[in-house]
N, C-alpha and C positions, 0 to 999 in steps of 0.2 A: 216437894222435892227441892233440893239445894243444887242450883245450877251455876256454874262459872262460865262466863262468856269472855273469850279472849279476842280482842280486836274491836275497836270502838268506831269503825267506819260506818257507812250507811247500813250494811247488813248486820253488823254487830248491834247497832242501836235498835234496829227493827226487831231483831230476835229478843233483845232485852225487854222491849215493850211487850212483845207477845208473851214472854214467859212471866213477867211480873203481873200482867193483867190476868193471867190464868191462875194466879195465887201462889206462884213459886218464889222462893228466895233467890235473888239474882245477884251474883258477884260480877262486877265489871272490871276488866284489866286490859292494859295495853302496854306496849313497849315504851310509849311516851306517857309518863305519869300525868302530865297536864291534860292529855286528851280524855282521860277518864271522867274528870269532873264536868268537862264540856259535854260529854256524852250523856251523863246523868241529867244535867240540866235540860238537854234536848229531849230526852225521853219524858221527863216530868212535864215539859211544855206540850208534848204530843198527847200525853195522858189527859192534861187539862183541856186540850182542844177536843179530844174524843168526848169528854164529859160535856163540853159546850154544845156539841152536836148530838147529844143524847145517845151516843153509842154505848156509853157506860155511865153509871151514876157518879156524881161528885165524890161520894164516900168511897166508891171502889177505886176511883182515880187516886185519891189521897192514900188509900191503903196500898195500892200498887207502887206508888212512888216511895213509900216507906220501906218497901221490900228490896230496893236497889242499894247495893253495898259496894262502895268504891274500894279497890285494892291498890296498894302501892306498886305492886309488880305481879306479873302473871304467875310466878313460881311461889307465891305465898303458900304456906302450909294450909291444908284443907281437909282435915279428917272427916268433915261432914259433907263434903262435896259428893253428890251422886252422879252428876253428869257435867262434862266439860264440852262446850261447843266452841270450836275454833272458827274464826271468821277473819283470817289474816290474808296476806298477799297470796295470790294464786300461783304459788311456786312450790314444787314438790319438795325441794331441799329445805325450804323455810318451814313448811308444815311438818315435815318429818323430824327436823331438829327440835321443834317445839314439843311435839308429842314424846320424843325421847326423853326430854327433860321432865315433862309432866308425869310420865309413868314412874319416874324415880322418886317423886315427892308425894304423889297422891295414892290413896289406898288402892289395893288391887281390885276392889269392888267398883271403883269409879269408872264409869263408861266414858270413853273418849270418842267424840264425834267431830268430823270435819264437814264444814259447809262448802266444800269444793264443788264447783259447778262443772268441772271437766277433767280433773286429775283422777287417775284410777285409785280407788280406795285401797285395793290390795297392794299396790306399789308403795303407798304411804305406810301401810301397816307392816310391810315387809322389813322396814327399818327398825321396828320395835322389838324389844325383848319378848313382849307378849302381844303378838298381833291379834289375838282373839278378842281384845277389849276395844278395838277400833271399828267404827262404823261410819258410813256417810249419812249426813242429815242435811239435805239440800233444801234451803228455803229460797223463796223468790221475793224480789223487791217490788213494792213495799210489803214487808212481811205481815203487818197486821191486816192488810187488805187482800193479799194474794193467799187465799186459804187452801194452799196445796203445799205439801212437803214430800220430797222423795227420801225414802229410807233405803240406803244402799249397803247391804252387807258385803264385806270383802270375802275372799275365798276362805279365810280362817276365822271370821267373826263368830263369836259364840252364838249358838242357835237361839238362846233365850233373849238376846239383845234386840233384834229387829222387832219381834212382836211387842216387846215392852215399850219401845219407842213409838210404834204405831198407836198403841193405847194412849201413851202420853200426848201425842199430837192430836188425836181425835177427841180427847177429853177437853181440848181447848176450842173446839169448833172448827179446826182445820181438817182437811182430808189428808190422810197419809197413804202413799202408795209404795209398795215394796218393789224395788227395781234391781235387776241383776247388774253387777259392776261391769258395765260395757261403755264404749265411747259415747259421750253425750248423755248417758243414763237414759231417761225416758223423754222428758219434755223437750230438751234441746235436740235430741235425735228426731223426735216426731216433727219438730218445726222445720227440719231440712226439706220436707216434702214440698212445702210452699216456696221456700227461698230458692232452692236449686232449680226448680222448674221455672220460676219467674225469670231467673237469670238466663236459663236456656232459651226461653221465648225472646228475651232481649238480644241474645247472641244471634238468633236467627232472623232478627228484624221483623218479627211478627207484629210487634207493637212497641211503642215507647213506654217508659215507666209510668207516665201519667195514664195512658190507656189501660195498661195492665192493672194498675191500682184501682182505677174506676170499675173495671170488670170484677176484680176481687171483692170490692165493697158491695156493688149494686147487684151483681148476679149471684155471687156466693154468700153474701151477707157477712163478710168479715168486717171487723171494726176498723182495721187499717189495711191498706194494700201492702204487699211485700216490700216495695221500695220505700214507702213511707216508714215502715217498721225498721228496715235496715238503717235508714237515716236517723231514726230516733235512737236505736241501740248504738249506732256507730258502726260504719262499715269495717273499721279495723277489728272490732270485736266480732261482728257477724262473719267476716271472711275467715278469721282465725278458727272460729267454731266449725264452719263448713269444711275447711281443710282438715282440721283435726279429726272430725268424725269420718270423713272420707278415707283418710289414712288409716284410722283406727279399724275400720271395717275392710281393710286391705283393698282399697280403691274400688269399692262396689260401684257398678254402673249406675245403680239407682240413686246413689248419693254423690254423683260426680260433681266436683267443684267446677266453677266457671273460670275461663281464661280472662273474663272481664275485670275481675276484682283486683288482681295484684297491682296493676298500673294505677288504678283509682286509689288504692291504699297508699302506694308510693307517692302519689301526688297530694296526699293529705285531704282527699275528698271523702271525709268520714261521715258527713251529714250535718245534723244540727249543731254539734259541738264545734265544728270548724266553719260553720256558716255556709257550706256548700257540700252537697253530696249528689244524689240523683236529682235533688231539687236545690234551688237557691234559697237561702234564708236571709238574704240581705234585706234591710228595712224597706228598700224601694222595689223589691222583687215582685212582679205581678203574680197574682194567683192564676194557676192554669185555667184557661177558659174553654168552655165547650165549643166545638166547631160550629160556626153559623150554618143554618139550614137555608140553602139557596135554590134547591131543586124544585121540580114540579111534583107536588103532592097528589095531583090528579092523574098521573101517568098510570096506565093499566099495569097490573101485576098478575103473574101466574105463579102458583106454587107447584113445583115439580115433585113427583113421587107420591107414594101412598103411605099409610101407617099413621099412628097416633101423632107424631111430631108434625107431619104435613097437615093433618086435619086440624090440629091446634093452631097452626099458623094461619090457615085459611079462615078459621073462626075469628081469630084476633083481627085479621085484616077486614073481614066482613063487618064486624062490630064497629070498626073505626070508619066505615063508609068508603073503603078503598074500592077502586074499579077492578074487579076480578075477571074482566073479559079477556079472551084470548085474541092476540093480534101479533103482527110482525114487529110491533113497537113495544110490546109488553116486557116489563122486567121479569126475569125468571128467578125465583128464590128457591134455594135448596136447603132444607134443614139437614145439617150434618151431625153425625154421631160417630166419632172415632175415625172418620175418613175426611177426604178433601173435596172441595168444590171441583177441582180439576179432574178428579177421578169420576165424579158424577157427570161432568160435561163429556168426558171421553166415553164412559160406559153407556150413557143414555142418549147420546147424540144431541145434547142441548146446545143452544146457540152460544158460541164462545164469548162474544162481546156483551151479551145481555144477561148472562147468568152469574149470580152472586150467591154466597152462602149465608145461612143464619145459624148461629150456635143454638142448638135445641135447648140447652140449659137456660138460655136467656129469654125464652118465650113468655114466661110468667113472672118476669122481674121488671123493675123500672128501667132497665137498660137493654137494648137490643145490640147484639154483636154481629156486625155485618162483615163478611169475609170476601175479599176481592182477589182475583187472580191477575197476573201480569197482562192478560188479554182483555180485561174488562174495560169498557168504554167509560171514561171519567164522567160523562154526562149521565150515564146509567147509574153510576155510584151515587152521584148527587141526588138524582131523582129518587132512588131507593131510600136514601136517608130521609127525604121529605115524606115519602109514603109511610115509612115506619114510625115517624113521629106523630102521625095522625091520631094514634091511640094514647098520646101523652107521654110515651116513653122517650128517653134520650137514646142516641145511637153512637156507638164507637166503631170506627172502621179499622179493621185489622187485615194483615196479609194472610192469605189462605195457608192453613197448616192443618194437618190431621187433628181432628177433634176441636180445633179452635182453642182460644185462651182458657175459658172457664173449665172446659172439660179436661184439658191437660193439667191445670192446677189441681182440680178435685181428684183426678185419677192419681196424681203423685202423692197428695195428702193421704189418701186411703191406702195406697200401695206401701208407703213407708211405715204407716201404722200397722198394716198387715204383716210386714216383714219383722216388726218388733214382736208381734204376737207369735209369729212362726218360730222365732228364736227363744221364746219363753222369757223374754226380758221383763215382761209384765203381763198381767192378766188382761183380757179384753176389757173388762169392767174398769180396771185401773187405768188402762190406756185412754179410754174415752173420758173418764172423770178428770184425769190429769191434764189432758189437752184442752178440754173446755175451760177448766179453771186456770191453767197456766198460760194458754195462748189466746183465750177469748174466742175460740171458734164457736159458731152457732150450734154445732153438733159435735159430739165425739166422732172421730174419723170412721170408725167401724160402724157406728150407728148411722152415720151420714151415708155410707155405702148401702146400708139396708134401706134408707129412705129413698135413695135413687132406684134401688132394686138391684139385688146382687147379680141377677142374670144380665140385666142391662149394663151394669158396671163392668162385668167380664167382657161383654161384647165391645164396650168402649176400649178396654185395655187390649183386647185382641186386635181391634182395628188399628189402634195406635202402633202396636208392635209390628203388625203386618205391613202397614203403610210406610213406616219410617225405617224398619229394620234395626232400630236402636234398642239395645238390650235394656236401657233404662226404663222402657215401657213394657218389658216382659211381665205378663200377669203373674202374680204371686201364687204360690201353692195354696196359701191360706184361702184366697178368694176362689180359685179354681175348684178346690176340694169341696168347699161348702156349697158351691153351686151344684156340683155333681151329686152331693149327698142330700141336698135339700135342707141344709142347716143354715141358720143365720150367721152373718159375719161376726157377730158378738159371741158366738158359741166357742167356749174354750176347750182345751184338750181334756180337761179332767171333769167336765160337766157331764151329767147323766141325762 
């Protein structure tokens, strides 16, 4: 295939390397002529580097480099061009004007693709004489390593174009997912589940960014915590995406933006690129340290309640040699699932000052999440931390909230993915594949819900919604329906 790439920034260069490595002839063009040769030299360097790391052979690297063709300007004649991929400024007017010019000089058979990450494909296409030839083709950075591409047909895109592009992408070893033209498309939309809930937890002073990030990594198994990720991406970018998707879905409660971000953006607290965000990146900034353990690890402890979570906690404590004898001095631990410690104290008549909560999701992980109420005795909290570390786990103390931190994050991740499936924005299989490849989650969100147990997940969401009254926690129809019908969360509308 003969591909023209317009825009030689980070994305354009990555797409060029991807296409040339796959055996396609690649034209490179940019509004700045001098940028083209720089881009070609960069891609050649990356190809040589890939060969040195044995990702490709030296012969394939040389052949790919020879397939790179510099153009003097983007509007050069191109009778042989099969596909144009635009990777220029993320501005609707700029992109639309570029495609208007391209459709006048390139053959009608040439497919026009925009690498937009957020602009509606249909709105760009609406500016063209023939909107049927435009499609979204959204790559992720770094393109050669992020093996996922979103194919986004506009409302008027010719029906033969998306499957042809899916085939093209998958022949290169990348996964292609077909996505409805909606705000955030698939991966950016799915990522709001983690970010918006993390910001909500911070709003409510449940935990600080360090605590939430540690729980996200150690309990949920994420590669990066949500605040680390926002600092890496840049809060200016993350906040804009959060707001755009929230507005795009007409202020959906589930995607609600946080009041915390506008002032931080105004103050320039973007993250790594400004030296300070949710964390400080100054050369002398100390790394966040774990809270020292100073309590009495031999203090007696009791586990309140029955059921699998309570039994698992008792077994964990027993294996660690904890004193499980009952006494007026014993710490009372309550495993919570979608509810609060305060509700358990009130409902079961537990001692107010000695009762603390444990996030049930954290029981089999390297980190225990200990929830405290305003009535808890500080000495009890310190001693509980010491008792819980007997098993070798670390402990993060958080403020009591329905479901605690990990449960709320996971529930939101699954709920946002389920709402994507409900709207038929993408198939369940594509949702899970795209999120694991694009966001690095340990499981696709729908498969993750199945791993937890769909009935148990629904109980969690019902508890969050009932306890808080917040519509952001309302169980999705997707989850409720599949529990009622005995179907897996990964089961799509058209499956038999």
